[in-house]
C-alpha positions, -999 to +999 in steps of 0.1 A: -141+345-336-115+358-360-096+325-356-125+301-351-146+314-380-126+336-404-144+367-415-154+374-451-125+396-458-101+368-450-120+344-472-117+368-501-079+364-500-083+330-516-115+332-535-115+298-552-107+279-519-133+260-501-142+277-468-177+265-463-198+240-483-235+242-491-252+264-465-286+249-475-277+214-464-275+204-428-241+187-431-206+192-418-172+182-432-149+168-405-112+173-412-080+165-393-046+182-398-010+173-391-010+135-389-005+107-390+007+102-355+009+068-337-015+065-308-036+095-319-045+089-355-056+052-347-077+065-318-094+090-342-100+063-367-116+039-342-139+067-330-150+075-365-156+038-371-178+037-340-201+064-355-197+053-391-182+086-401-158+094-429-135+124-426-107+141-445-071+139-432-047+166-443-014+148-439+021+160-434+044+142-458+072+136-434+047+120-409+035+097-437+071+087-443+078+081-406+044+064-398+034+043-429+012+019-409-010+048-396-012+062-431-022+028-444-050+026-418-064+059-430-065+047-466-078+012-458-107+027-437-119+047-466-112+083-455-103+112-478-067+123-481-053+158-483-019+174-487-006+195-458+030+200-472+059+177-465+073+197-435+043+216-423+057+249-435+043+284-437+040+298-472+049+333-461+083+322-448+095+304-480+102+313-515+075+301-538+098+276-556+107+260-523+072+259-509+058+243-541+086+218-541+078+209-505+041+204-515+050+183-545+073+161-523+044+154-500+021+145-528+045+119-541+034+100-509-001+112-504-014+114-540-045+136-536-062+165-553-069+183-520-045+208-503-047+228-471-018+252-463-004+249-428-017+278-407-037+290-437-008+309-450+001+312-487+017+339-508-005+350-536+018+335-562+018+302-544-020+302-542-023+309-579-002+279-589-016+255-563-052+263-572-046+249-607-032+217-592-054+211-562-088+219-547-077+241-518-096+234-486-095+260-458-121+259-429-153+275-416-146+264-380-112+257-365-116+242-330-083+254-316-078+220-300-040+227-303-042+257-279-025+255-245-049+283-235-080+262-239-092+230-222-114+202-236-148+217-226-138+251-242-128+234-274-162+216-274-178+249-268-162+263-300-179+236-320-213+243-305-210+280-309-197+283-344-209+253-364-235+259-391-247+242-423-218+234-445-191+240-419-157+226-426-145+217-391-108+214-383-094+192-356-058+180-353-045+145-348-013+158-333+006+154-300-001+189-288-038+185-295-042+151-279-057+160-245-083+184-259-090+162-289-097+132-269-122+151-247-139+172-273-141+151-304-164+123-292-187+148-274-187+170-305-197+141-328-225+131-304-238+166-302-237+172-339-256+140-345-282+150-319-286+184-338-293+165-370-260+171-389-248+147-415-211+141-419-197+144-454-164+142-473-153+161-504-163+145-537 
């Protein structure tokens, strides 16, 4: 549970970040990290179109550079964009100057007011600067679709176990997540709709 649904003490580290939205509204916020990736991101987009769902994509700048057509597809289909740094780097492993420059480099391509730090890691100084430039979006439920220790049904089980009103749900449109994603995402969407959840994006 520590990974799938961060405890309150972890959420206190970044108090102005979005971890969960309105707990009084039966809605979830579907997010995807690490794209765009050919063959995976288009599959996600087609699935979202099937269910008339809009989501938020936290994009890696270098992937946007390498895969402009997939990026264009996300934009043209009306989804929300977020910055996930240019090289998917951990804040703890970089000097703040370099980390912030990497984030700015990504935003030259993405142009958004939303930011999610890769792995959820930021130094305090990085957070203090970034929170004045972006709305920082973390998560209330990470599916762990990237994990080699989990299979598709187990990833789906994470959604069913931990989702609640206002959950920000994180999947990954990445190569290492592909197998689990393609099993769990359509079944998770159908189950969430059956439970009466609405899908929202950030204003």
